[in-house]
VOZA-300509 format. One line per field, with one value per residue: residue number from 0; residue in three letters; chain; y negated, x, z of N, C-alpha, C, O in turn. Coordinates in nm, 4 decimals. Layout:
// VOZA-300509
i [NUM|...]
aa [ALA|...]
ch [A|...]
nv [Y|...]
nu [X|...]
nw [Z|...]
cav [Y|...]
cau [X|...]
caw [Z|...]
cv [Y|...]
cu [X|...]
cw [Z|...]
ov [Y|...]
ou [X|...]
ow [Z|...]
This chain:
// VOZA-300509
i [0|1|2|3|4|5|6|7|8|9|10|11|12|13|14|15|16|17|18|19|20|21|22|23|24|25|26|27|28|29|30|31|32|33|34|35|36|37|38|39|40|41|42|43|44|45|46|47|48|49|50|51|52|53|54|55|56|57|58|59|60|61|62|63|64|65|66|67|68|69|70|71|72|73|74|75|76|77|78|79|80|81|82|83|84|85|86|87|88|89|90|91|92|93|94|95|96|97|98|99|100|101|102|103|104|105|106|107|108|109|110|111|112|113|114|115|116|117|118|119|120|121|122|123|124|125|126|127|128|129|130|131|132|133|134|135|136|137|138|139|140|141|142|143|144|145|146|147|148|149|150|151|152|153|154|155|156|157|158|159|160|161|162|163|164|165|166|167|168|169|170|171|172|173|174|175|176|177|178|179|180|181|182|183]
aa [MET|LEU|THR|LEU|LEU|LEU|ILE|ASP|ILE|GLN|VAL|GLY|LEU|ARG|GLU|THR|ASN|PHE|TYR|GLY|THR|GLU|ARG|ASN|ASN|LEU|ASP|ALA|GLU|VAL|ASN|ALA|ALA|LYS|ILE|LEU|GLU|PHE|PHE|ARG|THR|LYS|LYS|LEU|PRO|VAL|PHE|HIS|ILE|GLN|HIS|CYS|SER|THR|ASN|VAL|GLU|SER|PRO|LEU|HIS|PRO|SER|LYS|PRO|GLY|ASN|ALA|LEU|HIS|PRO|LEU|VAL|SER|PRO|LEU|LYS|ASP|GLU|PRO|VAL|PHE|GLN|LYS|ASN|VAL|ASN|SER|ALA|PHE|ILE|GLY|THR|PRO|LEU|GLU|THR|GLU|LEU|LYS|SER|LYS|GLY|ILE|GLU|GLU|VAL|VAL|ILE|VAL|GLY|LEU|THR|THR|GLU|HIS|CYS|VAL|SER|THR|SER|THR|ARG|MET|ALA|ALA|ASN|LEU|GLY|PHE|LYS|VAL|ASN|LEU|ILE|SER|ASP|ALA|THR|ALA|ALA|PHE|ASP|LYS|ILE|GLY|VAL|ASN|GLY|GLN|LYS|PHE|SER|ALA|GLU|LEU|ILE|HIS|ASN|THR|ALA|LEU|ALA|ASN|LEU|LYS|ASP|GLU|PHE|ALA|ILE|ILE|LYS|ASP|THR|VAL|THR|LEU|LEU|ASN|GLU|LEU|GLN|ASP]
ch [A|A|A|A|A|A|A|A|A|A|A|A|A|A|A|A|A|A|A|A|A|A|A|A|A|A|A|A|A|A|A|A|A|A|A|A|A|A|A|A|A|A|A|A|A|A|A|A|A|A|A|A|A|A|A|A|A|A|A|A|A|A|A|A|A|A|A|A|A|A|A|A|A|A|A|A|A|A|A|A|A|A|A|A|A|A|A|A|A|A|A|A|A|A|A|A|A|A|A|A|A|A|A|A|A|A|A|A|A|A|A|A|A|A|A|A|A|A|A|A|A|A|A|A|A|A|A|A|A|A|A|A|A|A|A|A|A|A|A|A|A|A|A|A|A|A|A|A|A|A|A|A|A|A|A|A|A|A|A|A|A|A|A|A|A|A|A|A|A|A|A|A|A|A|A|A|A|A|A|A|A|A|A|A]
nv [-5.7718|-5.7321|-5.5493|-5.4776|-5.2184|-5.1204|-4.8159|-4.6878|-4.7602|-4.7545|-4.7896|-4.5321|-4.3691|-4.4337|-4.3178|-4.0830|-3.8363|-3.7253|-3.5352|-3.3154|-3.3276|-3.4082|-3.7386|-3.9022|-4.1751|-4.4237|-4.6939|-4.7535|-4.8895|-5.1629|-5.1899|-5.2008|-5.4339|-5.6459|-5.5974|-5.6999|-5.9241|-6.0808|-6.0537|-6.1925|-6.4660|-6.5049|-6.5146|-6.3036|-6.0232|-5.8429|-5.5140|-5.3589|-5.0144|-4.8077|-4.5225|-4.3654|-4.1077|-3.8352|-3.6575|-3.6212|-3.6004|-3.6797|-3.9354|-4.1225|-4.1667|-4.3914|-4.4536|-4.4444|-4.6085|-4.5451|-4.6165|-4.8328|-5.0932|-5.1296|-5.3785|-5.5081|-5.5462|-5.6651|-5.7708|-6.0459|-6.2861|-6.2988|-6.0856|-5.7745|-5.4891|-5.1515|-4.8745|-4.5339|-4.1942|-3.9652|-3.8402|-3.9798|-4.3279|-4.3828|-4.2629|-4.2837|-4.5604|-4.8590|-4.9490|-4.8791|-5.0296|-5.2945|-5.3290|-5.2949|-5.4983|-5.7197|-5.7089|-5.5789|-5.3706|-5.2476|-5.1394|-5.1320|-4.9156|-4.8553|-4.6785|-4.4548|-4.1493|-3.9873|-3.7248|-3.6874|-3.8929|-4.0973|-3.9633|-3.8475|-4.0860|-4.1828|-4.0051|-4.0366|-4.2803|-4.2966|-4.1333|-4.2847|-4.4428|-4.6461|-4.8213|-4.7164|-4.7886|-4.6334|-4.6827|-4.5670|-4.6094|-4.7215|-4.5859|-4.2718|-3.9325|-3.6439|-3.3319|-3.0086|-2.6996|-2.4062|-2.1590|-1.8774|-1.9380|-2.1112|-2.3836|-2.6983|-2.9860|-3.3190|-3.5002|-3.3561|-3.2933|-3.5294|-3.6011|-3.4029|-3.4328|-3.7013|-3.6109|-3.4492|-3.6418|-3.8000|-4.0055|-3.8471|-3.9298|-4.1553|-4.4556|-4.4263|-4.6179|-4.8110|-5.0404|-5.2855|-5.2715|-5.3034|-5.5590|-5.7086|-5.6621|-5.8194|-6.0823|-6.1660]
nu [6.7087|6.5256|6.4968|6.4416|6.4630|6.4817|6.4226|6.5563|6.3440|6.2804|6.2912|6.2791|6.1422|5.8922|5.7045|5.4479|5.5252|5.7415|6.0157|5.8192|5.6461|5.3651|5.2964|5.1857|5.0316|5.0254|5.0596|5.2818|5.4795|5.3810|5.2966|5.5431|5.6287|5.4564|5.5597|5.8120|5.7911|5.6687|5.9050|6.0937|5.9862|5.9936|6.2513|6.4150|6.6459|6.7142|6.7676|6.8505|6.8856|7.0073|6.9714|7.1976|7.2385|7.4233|7.3689|7.3589|7.1002|6.9156|6.6528|6.7441|7.0264|7.3088|7.3231|7.0827|6.7715|6.5875|6.7311|6.7382|6.6190|6.2986|6.0804|5.8923|6.0237|6.2468|6.5943|6.6552|6.9576|7.1113|7.0334|7.1667|7.2829|7.2998|7.4852|7.4115|7.4740|7.3724|7.1438|7.1169|7.1074|7.2875|7.5362|7.8394|7.8308|7.8437|7.6405|7.5379|7.7693|7.7044|7.4481|7.4968|7.6820|7.5328|7.3840|7.1417|6.8810|6.6412|6.4561|6.2648|6.1264|6.0906|5.9735|6.1371|6.1857|5.9123|6.0069|6.2498|6.5045|6.4060|6.3199|6.5751|6.7281|6.5441|6.6076|6.8592|6.9175|6.7612|6.9374|7.1553|7.0900|6.9070|6.5779|6.3017|6.0662|5.8690|5.6961|5.4090|5.2241|5.3701|5.5448|5.5829|5.5442|5.6333|5.4856|5.5565|5.6969|5.6729|5.8712|5.7805|5.6279|5.4004|5.2286|5.2629|5.0826|5.1453|5.0506|5.0191|5.2948|5.3709|5.2214|5.2947|5.5749|5.5527|5.4645|5.6662|5.8466|5.7141|5.7408|5.9410|6.1605|6.0828|5.8329|5.5243|5.3678|5.0872|5.1128|4.9478|4.8937|5.1429|5.2368|5.0222|5.1036|5.3804|5.3008|5.1800]
nw [1.2837|0.9832|0.6715|0.2929|0.1365|-0.2152|-0.3813|-0.6867|-0.8427|-1.1368|-1.5074|-1.6134|-1.4473|-1.4413|-1.5881|-1.6569|-1.7549|-1.6342|-1.7426|-1.7938|-1.6109|-1.3937|-1.2225|-0.9176|-0.7734|-0.9361|-0.9129|-0.7390|-0.8122|-0.8558|-0.5850|-0.4377|-0.5777|-0.4443|-0.1883|-0.2087|-0.3111|-0.0858|0.0845|-0.0279|-0.0303|0.2480|0.2597|0.3599|0.3657|0.0989|-0.0643|-0.3561|-0.5036|-0.7418|-0.9464|-1.1158|-1.3179|-1.3484|-1.5533|-1.8988|-2.0318|-1.8610|-1.8292|-1.6689|-1.6943|-1.7311|-2.0075|-2.1236|-2.2027|-1.9763|-1.7539|-1.6756|-1.4203|-1.2981|-1.4420|-1.2874|-1.0365|-1.0689|-1.0036|-0.8361|-0.8700|-0.6480|-0.5046|-0.3932|-0.6074|-0.5720|-0.6972|-0.7610|-0.7667|-0.6692|-0.4303|-0.1937|-0.0890|0.0456|0.0175|-0.1273|-0.1649|-0.0587|0.1103|0.3813|0.5596|0.4454|0.5779|0.8284|0.8967|0.8652|1.0553|1.0658|1.1752|1.1403|0.8728|0.5505|0.3390|0.0034|-0.3079|-0.5556|-0.6209|-0.4102|-0.2872|-0.3369|-0.3758|-0.2060|0.0152|0.0959|0.1314|0.3621|0.5741|0.6200|0.6774|0.8952|1.0794|1.0809|1.2502|1.1982|1.2337|1.0662|0.8394|0.5920|0.3275|0.2120|-0.0098|-0.2279|-0.3008|-0.4730|-0.6384|-0.8232|-0.9885|-0.8802|-0.9548|-0.8003|-0.6150|-0.6837|-0.9112|-0.8908|-0.9392|-0.7827|-0.6912|-0.7966|-0.5966|-0.3683|-0.3362|-0.2668|-0.0350|0.1538|0.1596|0.3031|0.4992|0.6643|0.6845|0.8670|1.2032|1.2886|1.1538|1.0124|1.0430|0.8700|0.6681|0.4880|0.2097|0.2593|0.5379|0.6398|0.5186|0.6801|0.9253|0.9195|0.8596|1.1046]
cav [-5.7891|-5.6525|-5.5501|-5.4218|-5.1033|-5.0567|-4.7126|-4.6200|-4.8183|-4.7571|-4.7757|-4.3945|-4.3337|-4.5167|-4.2338|-3.9643|-3.6990|-3.6898|-3.3807|-3.2464|-3.3050|-3.5431|-3.8489|-3.9586|-4.3187|-4.5137|-4.8389|-4.7857|-5.0447|-5.2856|-5.2383|-5.2497|-5.5588|-5.7229|-5.6091|-5.7522|-6.0831|-6.1343|-6.0417|-6.3051|-6.5741|-6.5242|-6.5119|-6.1787|-5.9396|-5.7386|-5.4412|-5.2573|-4.8948|-4.7563|-4.4091|-4.3384|-3.9786|-3.7845|-3.5577|-3.7150|-3.5750|-3.7599|-4.0680|-4.2283|-4.1667|-4.5095|-4.4606|-4.4336|-4.7218|-4.5582|-4.6250|-4.9862|-5.1276|-5.1720|-5.5271|-5.5732|-5.5830|-5.6945|-5.8275|-6.1762|-6.2707|-6.3111|-5.9445|-5.6606|-5.3651|-5.0344|-4.8111|-4.4161|-4.0894|-3.8496|-3.8549|-4.0763|-4.4209|-4.4326|-4.1809|-4.3233|-4.6703|-4.9542|-4.9932|-4.8730|-5.1281|-5.3920|-5.3409|-5.3149|-5.5940|-5.8237|-5.7269|-5.5290|-5.2605|-5.1900|-5.1237|-5.0928|-4.8588|-4.8194|-4.6397|-4.3362|-4.0448|-3.9550|-3.6302|-3.6992|-4.0307|-4.1638|-3.8829|-3.8197|-4.2239|-4.2108|-3.9326|-4.0595|-4.4434|-4.3129|-4.0691|-4.3680|-4.5254|-4.7544|-4.7872|-4.6853|-4.8064|-4.5946|-4.7357|-4.4508|-4.6417|-4.7987|-4.4510|-4.1604|-3.8008|-3.5802|-3.2690|-2.9248|-2.5526|-2.3646|-2.0491|-1.7860|-2.0031|-2.1846|-2.5626|-2.7935|-3.1138|-3.4369|-3.5286|-3.2598|-3.3158|-3.6921|-3.6045|-3.3081|-3.5339|-3.8115|-3.5491|-3.4212|-3.7667|-3.9004|-3.9836|-3.7901|-4.0222|-4.3133|-4.4770|-4.4240|-4.7423|-4.8602|-5.1902|-5.3731|-5.2502|-5.3869|-5.7024|-5.7609|-5.6834|-5.8936|-6.2014|-6.2334]
cau [6.6610|6.4599|6.5346|6.3720|6.5431|6.4023|6.5065|6.5143|6.2435|6.3648|6.1867|6.2533|6.0227|5.7513|5.6328|5.3843|5.5718|5.8811|6.0832|5.7302|5.5757|5.2765|5.3222|5.1146|5.0380|5.0667|5.0564|5.4031|5.5654|5.2755|5.2884|5.6767|5.6434|5.4027|5.6131|5.9378|5.7514|5.6849|6.0562|6.1499|5.9414|6.0511|6.3942|6.4637|6.7298|6.6846|6.8860|6.8089|6.9475|6.9680|7.0124|7.2615|7.2655|7.5506|7.3236|7.3174|6.9898|6.8183|6.6252|6.8184|7.1458|7.3320|7.3239|6.9350|6.6673|6.5218|6.8046|6.7063|6.5534|6.1564|6.0546|5.8192|6.1172|6.3914|6.6596|6.7527|7.1215|7.1724|7.0050|7.2489|7.2140|7.3948|7.4515|7.4227|7.4373|7.3435|6.9974|7.1201|7.1457|7.4008|7.6719|7.9014|7.7802|7.8636|7.5145|7.5577|7.8383|7.6745|7.3564|7.5460|7.7458|7.4223|7.3038|7.0233|6.8408|6.5318|6.4437|6.1162|6.1930|5.9970|6.0728|6.0944|6.0577|5.9134|6.0595|6.4016|6.5996|6.3069|6.3050|6.6911|6.7723|6.4843|6.6689|6.9999|6.8984|6.7166|7.0112|7.2459|7.0359|6.7964|6.4403|6.2775|5.9142|5.8425|5.5985|5.3099|5.1668|5.4649|5.6401|5.5509|5.6477|5.5947|5.4834|5.6843|5.6578|5.7310|5.9611|5.6686|5.5766|5.3121|5.2434|5.2117|5.0320|5.2443|4.9644|5.0540|5.4399|5.3882|5.1975|5.3884|5.6967|5.5623|5.4228|5.7789|5.9141|5.6639|5.7523|6.0533|6.2390|5.9977|5.6947|5.4582|5.2575|5.0643|5.1437|4.8365|4.9628|5.2987|5.1985|4.9561|5.2170|5.4811|5.2265|5.1819]
caw [1.1588|0.8839|0.5292|0.2349|0.0328|-0.3129|-0.4139|-0.7778|-0.9123|-1.2753|-1.6198|-1.6530|-1.3528|-1.4414|-1.7043|-1.5940|-1.7909|-1.6148|-1.7268|-1.8418|-1.4961|-1.4010|-1.1095|-0.8529|-0.7237|-1.0554|-0.8318|-0.6573|-0.8636|-0.7977|-0.4285|-0.3931|-0.6023|-0.3494|-0.0643|-0.2520|-0.2922|0.0602|0.1448|-0.0925|0.0382|0.3643|0.2671|0.4030|0.2602|0.0051|-0.1334|-0.4679|-0.5327|-0.8724|-0.9671|-1.2260|-1.3439|-1.4420|-1.6643|-2.0098|-2.0862|-1.7668|-1.8546|-1.5700|-1.7277|-1.7770|-2.1611|-2.1650|-2.1505|-1.8683|-1.6515|-1.6084|-1.3010|-1.3596|-1.4624|-1.1360|-0.9291|-1.1170|-0.9233|-0.8487|-0.8934|-0.5064|-0.4551|-0.4760|-0.6318|-0.5258|-0.7885|-0.6832|-0.8594|-0.5769|-0.3821|-0.0965|-0.1160|0.1567|-0.0217|-0.2405|-0.1874|0.0724|0.1975|0.5245|0.5923|0.4144|0.6601|0.9798|0.8790|0.8697|1.2031|1.0230|1.2561|1.0899|0.7038|0.4931|0.2076|-0.1028|-0.4380|-0.6365|-0.5617|-0.2289|-0.2550|-0.3496|-0.3295|-0.0778|0.1524|0.1350|0.2101|0.4813|0.6576|0.6250|0.7464|1.0515|1.1185|1.0592|1.3784|1.1688|1.2323|0.9229|0.7888|0.4699|0.2576|0.1263|-0.1680|-0.2812|-0.3187|-0.5789|-0.6318|-0.9420|-0.9663|-0.8809|-1.0005|-0.6890|-0.6507|-0.7624|-1.0501|-0.8585|-0.9489|-0.6737|-0.7957|-0.7206|-0.4555|-0.2511|-0.2869|-0.2007|0.0871|0.2090|0.1683|0.4070|0.6604|0.7111|0.7653|0.9773|1.3378|1.3306|1.0593|0.9882|1.0605|0.7677|0.6696|0.3424|0.1843|0.3582|0.7103|0.6666|0.4889|0.7716|1.0499|0.8970|0.8701|1.2461]
cv [-5.6911|-5.6531|-5.4439|-5.3295|-5.0783|-4.9688|-4.6679|-4.6562|-4.8840|-4.7309|-4.6180|-4.3031|-4.3414|-4.3954|-4.1053|-3.8495|-3.7049|-3.5697|-3.2921|-3.2338|-3.4340|-3.6217|-3.8706|-4.1089|-4.3981|-4.6577|-4.8411|-4.8736|-5.1605|-5.3230|-5.2619|-5.3883|-5.6812|-5.7259|-5.7016|-5.9018|-6.1624|-6.1440|-6.1977|-6.4304|-6.6317|-6.5332|-6.3927|-6.0993|-5.8500|-5.6545|-5.3550|-5.1161|-4.8462|-4.6269|-4.3665|-4.2052|-3.9409|-3.6985|-3.6703|-3.6801|-3.6447|-3.8860|-4.2007|-4.2534|-4.3037|-4.5516|-4.4787|-4.5723|-4.7032|-4.5931|-4.7851|-5.0202|-5.1765|-5.3312|-5.5676|-5.5751|-5.5927|-5.7717|-5.9518|-6.1707|-6.2669|-6.1541|-5.8443|-5.5438|-5.2695|-4.9315|-4.6385|-4.3039|-3.9515|-3.9108|-3.9539|-4.1991|-4.4943|-4.3407|-4.2246|-4.4671|-4.7569|-5.0069|-5.0103|-5.0121|-5.2822|-5.4292|-5.3649|-5.4386|-5.7068|-5.8139|-5.6475|-5.4104|-5.1726|-5.2238|-5.0710|-5.0318|-4.8058|-4.7619|-4.5090|-4.2566|-4.0132|-3.8440|-3.6191|-3.8043|-4.0837|-4.0779|-3.8961|-3.9589|-4.2388|-4.1455|-3.9951|-4.2183|-4.4038|-4.2279|-4.1589|-4.4706|-4.6487|-4.7366|-4.7902|-4.7009|-4.7465|-4.6204|-4.6263|-4.4789|-4.7018|-4.7011|-4.3728|-4.0441|-3.7526|-3.4361|-3.1140|-2.7638|-2.4817|-2.2005|-1.9131|-1.8311|-2.0796|-2.3365|-2.6199|-2.9145|-3.2355|-3.5162|-3.4701|-3.2590|-3.4461|-3.6608|-3.5036|-3.3762|-3.6213|-3.7480|-3.5006|-3.5330|-3.8334|-3.8665|-3.9268|-3.9145|-4.1501|-4.3246|-4.4955|-4.5039|-4.7340|-4.9987|-5.2706|-5.3779|-5.3215|-5.5244|-5.7681|-5.7659|-5.7709|-6.0498|-6.2422|-6.2579]
cu [6.6368|6.4871|6.4573|6.4716|6.4536|6.4958|6.4439|6.3970|6.2957|6.2507|6.1541|6.1691|5.8725|5.6415|5.5355|5.4169|5.7084|5.9303|5.9565|5.6511|5.4609|5.3332|5.2110|5.1356|5.1434|5.0926|5.1717|5.4713|5.4968|5.2988|5.4245|5.6712|5.5767|5.4946|5.7442|5.9157|5.7516|5.8462|6.1214|6.1042|5.9640|6.1801|6.4689|6.5377|6.6749|6.7611|6.8176|6.9054|6.9094|7.0588|7.1025|7.3140|7.3432|7.5065|7.2757|7.1756|6.8697|6.7829|6.6842|6.9760|7.1879|7.3081|7.1974|6.8662|6.6101|6.5937|6.7853|6.6022|6.4006|6.1573|5.9808|5.9244|6.2319|6.4440|6.6984|6.9079|7.1743|7.1534|7.0775|7.1762|7.3316|7.3493|7.4967|7.4314|7.4278|7.1947|6.9866|7.1352|7.2633|7.5416|7.7160|7.8515|7.8211|7.7304|7.5120|7.5934|7.7843|7.5359|7.3608|7.6259|7.6435|7.3393|7.1482|6.9962|6.7186|6.5153|6.3129|6.1740|6.0539|6.0614|6.0506|6.2298|6.0777|5.9890|6.2151|6.4702|6.5667|6.3449|6.4526|6.7334|6.6780|6.5557|6.7826|6.9773|6.8594|6.8446|7.1277|7.2070|6.9195|6.6489|6.3666|6.1094|5.9283|5.6736|5.4925|5.2945|5.2631|5.5895|5.5777|5.6304|5.5972|5.5596|5.5442|5.6205|5.7464|5.7968|5.9066|5.6107|5.4515|5.3168|5.1771|5.1907|5.1121|5.1545|5.0168|5.1954|5.4623|5.3569|5.2638|5.5386|5.7074|5.5323|5.5768|5.8840|5.8514|5.6790|5.8806|6.1598|6.2050|5.8567|5.6293|5.3251|5.2214|5.1266|5.0712|4.8884|5.0555|5.2852|5.1555|5.0255|5.3053|5.4276|5.2193|5.3259]
cw [1.0484|0.7532|0.4331|0.1426|-0.0802|-0.3800|-0.5592|-0.8543|-1.0386|-1.4012|-1.6266|-1.5793|-1.3504|-1.5383|-1.6243|-1.6443|-1.7576|-1.6508|-1.7321|-1.7104|-1.4648|-1.2510|-1.0364|-0.8377|-0.8535|-1.0031|-0.7534|-0.6815|-0.8273|-0.6740|-0.3887|-0.4507|-0.5116|-0.2192|-0.0922|-0.2559|-0.1452|0.1425|0.0980|-0.0667|0.1710|0.3953|0.3321|0.3244|0.1867|-0.0757|-0.2431|-0.4895|-0.6599|-0.8967|-1.1138|-1.2524|-1.3859|-1.5465|-1.7685|-2.0597|-1.9849|-1.8279|-1.7776|-1.5711|-1.7645|-1.9258|-2.2056|-2.1145|-2.0118|-1.7402|-1.5711|-1.4639|-1.3709|-1.3346|-1.3443|-1.0473|-0.9692|-1.0438|-0.9078|-0.8357|-0.7398|-0.4326|-0.4838|-0.4890|-0.6374|-0.6326|-0.7311|-0.7751|-0.7794|-0.5169|-0.2908|-0.1165|-0.0275|0.1378|-0.1472|-0.2707|-0.0620|0.1289|0.3240|0.5681|0.5724|0.5191|0.7879|0.9790|0.8955|0.9832|1.1419|1.0982|1.2026|0.9355|0.6438|0.3630|0.1351|-0.2314|-0.4704|-0.5944|-0.4265|-0.1923|-0.2437|-0.2970|-0.1867|0.0384|0.1917|0.1939|0.3396|0.5691|0.7071|0.6947|0.8819|1.1412|1.1620|1.2309|1.3411|1.1732|1.0975|0.9154|0.6253|0.4289|0.1857|0.0324|-0.2490|-0.2855|-0.4274|-0.5905|-0.7688|-0.9140|-0.9571|-0.8985|-0.8908|-0.7062|-0.6902|-0.8674|-1.0073|-0.8874|-0.8512|-0.7203|-0.6817|-0.6187|-0.3545|-0.2011|-0.2276|-0.0725|0.2110|0.2687|0.3015|0.5165|0.7297|0.7606|0.8602|1.0949|1.3360|1.2353|1.0342|1.0181|0.9193|0.7860|0.4997|0.3400|0.2581|0.4835|0.7234|0.6038|0.6136|0.9036|1.0329|0.9092|0.9975|1.3104]
ov [-5.5926|-5.7651|-5.3387|-5.3878|-5.0178|-5.0008|-4.6252|-4.5730|-4.9986|-4.6657|-4.5743|-4.1937|-4.2870|-4.4034|-4.0469|-3.7496|-3.6907|-3.4777|-3.1839|-3.1293|-3.5455|-3.5591|-3.8548|-4.1646|-4.4197|-4.7317|-4.9417|-4.9422|-5.2530|-5.4386|-5.3467|-5.4747|-5.7924|-5.8281|-5.7756|-5.9865|-6.2636|-6.2205|-6.2842|-6.5192|-6.7494|-6.5519|-6.4022|-6.0955|-5.7808|-5.7099|-5.2807|-5.1444|-4.8406|-4.6197|-4.3378|-4.1803|-3.9983|-3.6605|-3.7649|-3.7569|-3.6607|-3.9506|-4.3209|-4.3237|-4.3568|-4.6665|-4.5255|-4.6325|-4.7972|-4.5998|-4.8278|-4.9420|-5.2447|-5.3933|-5.6765|-5.6316|-5.5338|-5.8592|-5.9792|-6.0718|-6.2270|-6.1085|-5.8048|-5.4996|-5.2952|-4.9015|-4.6212|-4.3320|-3.8452|-4.0158|-4.0202|-4.1987|-4.6081|-4.3421|-4.2118|-4.4984|-4.6941|-5.1119|-5.1165|-5.0977|-5.3734|-5.5484|-5.4262|-5.4874|-5.8035|-5.8881|-5.6817|-5.3298|-5.0516|-5.3276|-4.9700|-5.0903|-4.7461|-4.7870|-4.4473|-4.2955|-4.0074|-3.8439|-3.5568|-3.8084|-4.1072|-4.1214|-3.9461|-3.9543|-4.3064|-4.2156|-4.0069|-4.2449|-4.4603|-4.2517|-4.1280|-4.5416|-4.7214|-4.6390|-4.8872|-4.6281|-4.8112|-4.5861|-4.6132|-4.4023|-4.7370|-4.7350|-4.4443|-4.0384|-3.8257|-3.4000|-3.0932|-2.7273|-2.4937|-2.1325|-1.8317|-1.7549|-2.1186|-2.4020|-2.6035|-2.9617|-3.2415|-3.6065|-3.5307|-3.2377|-3.4717|-3.6820|-3.5312|-3.3702|-3.6287|-3.7969|-3.5204|-3.5219|-3.9148|-3.7524|-3.9903|-3.9797|-4.2447|-4.2318|-4.5822|-4.4882|-4.6796|-5.0583|-5.3397|-5.4835|-5.4054|-5.6104|-5.8620|-5.8590|-5.8270|-6.1343|-6.3593|-6.3104]
ou [6.7062|6.5050|6.4143|6.5589|6.3491|6.6055|6.3292|6.3530|6.3361|6.1470|6.0399|6.1288|5.7791|5.5187|5.5838|5.3590|5.7928|5.8845|5.9722|5.5877|5.4786|5.4088|5.1108|5.2370|5.2642|5.1574|5.1760|5.5279|5.5542|5.3183|5.4372|5.7107|5.6291|5.5084|5.7810|5.9958|5.8107|5.8837|6.1763|6.1884|5.9596|6.2290|6.5902|6.5047|6.5813|6.8274|6.7259|7.0251|6.7904|7.1800|7.0378|7.4286|7.3743|7.5884|7.1987|7.1391|6.7537|6.8736|6.6790|7.0410|7.1054|7.2783|7.1820|6.8976|6.5845|6.5338|6.8096|6.5130|6.3909|6.2121|6.0147|5.8839|6.3244|6.3711|6.7958|6.9712|7.2895|7.2226|7.0695|7.0748|7.4386|7.2332|7.6010|7.3829|7.4712|7.1456|6.8831|7.2174|7.3101|7.6350|7.6550|7.8303|7.8262|7.7285|7.4916|7.5123|7.8073|7.5149|7.2794|7.6333|7.6924|7.2447|7.0448|7.0892|6.7055|6.5599|6.2603|6.2562|5.9556|6.1778|5.9556|6.3382|6.1760|6.0415|6.2820|6.4956|6.6406|6.3947|6.4772|6.7763|6.7268|6.5847|6.8029|7.0598|6.9090|6.8533|7.1954|7.2834|6.8615|6.5990|6.3878|6.0363|5.9938|5.5697|5.5240|5.3355|5.2206|5.7074|5.4943|5.7507|5.5171|5.6031|5.5977|5.5107|5.8689|5.7686|5.9893|5.5322|5.3869|5.4154|5.0573|5.2770|5.1291|5.2125|5.0589|5.2307|5.5555|5.4417|5.2757|5.5907|5.8014|5.5577|5.5929|5.9734|5.9080|5.6552|5.9481|6.2369|6.2839|5.7759|5.6805|5.2274|5.2879|5.1777|5.1367|4.9260|5.0615|5.3446|5.2191|5.0098|5.3323|5.5002|5.2515|5.3359]
ow [1.0236|0.7052|0.4804|0.0783|-0.0560|-0.4258|-0.5723|-0.9337|-1.0584|-1.3888|-1.6410|-1.6189|-1.2915|-1.5438|-1.5273|-1.6016|-1.8460|-1.5831|-1.6756|-1.6960|-1.5140|-1.1768|-1.1061|-0.8797|-0.8640|-1.0771|-0.6826|-0.5964|-0.7698|-0.6363|-0.3004|-0.3724|-0.5047|-0.1519|-0.0010|-0.2163|-0.1076|0.2313|0.1662|-0.0805|0.2070|0.5067|0.3509|0.2058|0.2266|-0.1633|-0.2079|-0.4875|-0.6911|-0.8763|-1.2145|-1.2149|-1.4903|-1.6301|-1.7521|-2.1487|-2.0228|-1.8804|-1.8035|-1.4938|-1.8389|-1.9585|-2.3184|-2.0118|-1.9365|-1.6329|-1.4582|-1.4313|-1.4730|-1.2436|-1.2980|-0.9457|-0.9133|-0.9970|-0.9780|-0.7987|-0.7224|-0.3415|-0.6001|-0.4349|-0.6925|-0.6604|-0.6681|-0.8847|-0.8241|-0.5585|-0.2826|-0.2081|-0.0288|0.2181|-0.2534|-0.3878|0.0437|0.1931|0.3829|0.6033|0.6519|0.5419|0.8569|1.0917|0.9540|1.0095|1.1993|1.0951|1.2211|0.8866|0.6905|0.2926|0.1791|-0.2628|-0.4224|-0.5510|-0.3526|-0.0810|-0.1612|-0.1767|-0.0911|0.1422|0.3014|0.3092|0.4302|0.6660|0.8280|0.7821|0.9794|1.2617|1.2601|1.2964|1.4217|1.1172|1.0247|0.9826|0.5435|0.4853|0.0674|-0.0548|-0.3590|-0.2754|-0.4830|-0.5647|-0.8270|-0.8047|-1.0660|-0.8564|-0.8879|-0.8048|-0.7313|-0.9238|-1.1046|-0.8537|-0.8281|-0.7943|-0.5599|-0.5584|-0.2559|-0.0851|-0.1513|0.0141|0.3304|0.3801|0.3807|0.6266|0.8501|0.8445|0.9332|1.1343|1.4171|1.3057|1.0337|1.0199|0.8484|0.8592|0.4116|0.4348|0.3362|0.5344|0.8133|0.6688|0.6613|0.9826|1.1392|0.9616|1.0176|1.4213]
């Protein structure tokens, strides 16, 4: 069975200026919503993951408006939401138990950010034995400053994170490819 994992698609991460950095792929939430709509139409299981930062300065802290899940992917009452405060959707949550109890063997991962929680959760899912489909245009990254002070663009960070996950941990697809495959 196949399921959709929506990781940290939250209001605080839709900004292009998160902690003073720029974000790539401003359509990530739109693409995630298209995939979510397909899963809902086909009555396939959906799991939402919400990052609840322990850093009171973070826009993802539970006291901040940015902690809210993005309106384009708001969960329905029967769709579980797992809250976490680390990068992996599997640490400190019952996600693995829930997936295995439902006989789920394959996951589709969308969300934010490619280089943090998406990457960590993708690796964990693969290491736990799930087949992982990671959707490149339903994820996004922020630029980074390297150890020598060099700025690396969000697009480079995004593509590098995907390259590190490709084949070893996940099959990388875009939204159109995934939806076309699932239509068949």
